[in-house]
Structure formats: C-alpha cells, structure tokens
N, C-alpha and C positions, 0 to 999 in steps of 0.2 A: 485537397488538404482537410477538407473542411466535415467533408462526406464520410471521410475514416475516423475524425474526431467520437464522430455521432455513435459510430458502428464500436470505437471503443470502449465508449457511457454506454452506450446494449447493453454489452462482454459483460464487464467489470462493475455493471453499476444493478445487476440483478437485485430485485425487494425482495425476491426468497429469500437469498444470503445474504440478508442486514444482520440476524440476529448470527449466525455464523463465524460473522468478521465477527463481531462484537464481542463473540467470545473468548476467540482466538487470541484477537488487540489485551483481552483480560488475562489473561495464561499465557504470556509469551514465558519463555525459559529465560536463564541469564545471559546463556549468550544469543539471544534473539535479543532482550532489553538491550544489550553490549552493542548490536552491530546497528540498530534503528536509531541511537544516540548519535553518532557517527552518520548515516544513510543521512536524516534529517537535517542537519546540518550543513549539507556541500563537506562536508571534510572528507571525503574520497575523491580525488581527484575533481574535485570541484561541480560534480553530478549531483544530480537532483532528481530525489526516487521518492513514489510512492506508495505505500500499506495501500493493500486492498481494501 
C-alpha cells in the first residue's frame, strides 16, 4: 500500500502543473464552488474528497 501512495503522489503532484492547478482552483464556476463546499466537509455520505 505504501508504494501505491508514493506512485499516486508522483502522478498528481507534478511541479509542472502547480500553476495550472492554482489557476483552476481560483477560477471555479458557481457549480464547482457549490460542489466543493459540500465535498470538502464530508457532506456526501461522509466521504472525503481532495481537490487537485
């Protein structure tokens, strides 16, 4: 399991995409803002979600 986590980190935390991820988070639509307000507080069946 530990090796799997390292691979996921390598895939999703690539430094060349940092600015793109920041831009997408800052420019969310109203629908995305609403969705993430629910997801980040575990309000969807108690599941935990993380943004990119």
